[in-house]
N, C-alpha and C positions, 0 to 999 in steps of 0.2 A: 504493500499499499503507499504509492510514493517514494518507494525507495528501491532501489537494488537488490536481490536476493543474496540471501546470507553467502551462498557458496563464492560468490564475487568480491563480497567484503572478506572473506578467508584468505581466497587467492590473493587480493591486491595487499593483505597486511601482510602474507609471508612474502612476496615476490613483489618490491615496489617495483613498477615501470617508471621507466627513466630515457627521454630522448628517443620514444618510440613514435610512429605515426598512427594516432588513433581517430576511429571513427566511431560516433557514439550514436546508438539507435535502443528504443525499448518499445516494449508493446504493453498496450494498458486497455484496460477495459472501461474505465470511467473518467479519468485524467490521468494523465503522466506524473502530476505532482512536482517533483523536486528532484526525481529520480538522475536526471541529465545533469542538473544543476550540481548535486552532489559526486558523480562521477566525475565532473568536471573539476573538481575543487582537489578530489583525490588523485586525477591524475594532471595536475598542474604542471608539471615536469617534461611533461610532452609535446608533440605538435599534434593538435587537435585538427582532424582535416574536413569534419562536419559533424553535424549534430540531427537525428529525426526522430520522431514518435510515430508511434502506429498504432492506431485504433484497432484492436482485435474484431470489433464488429465488421470491418469493412476489408475482410480478408480477399476477395477478388481484385479488389481495387488496389489493396497493399501489393500484393505480389508484382505488378506492373509498376508501382510507384517505388519499393524498394529497391527493385532491378536497375531503374532510371537513376535513382538518388547515387547507387554503388557505382556506375558508370561515369557520372558527373563527379566523383571522386577524384578519380584517375584520368581527365580530361583536361 
């Protein structure tokens, strides 16, 4: 609920990432809340390529949107 899952928190605590190229995305039911904002804080020592939230209810639309977004990160 408005945060990233415990497995990601544990991973980032054990393996702090630095100087990496990172694209942040999340899927959500109601509202993305502060998920991306909190991840950005945790990953501040990296190069953020982009960020995006995808509403779960729009599954078919999201597949195209995800592909286009991912491709735009590398163009």
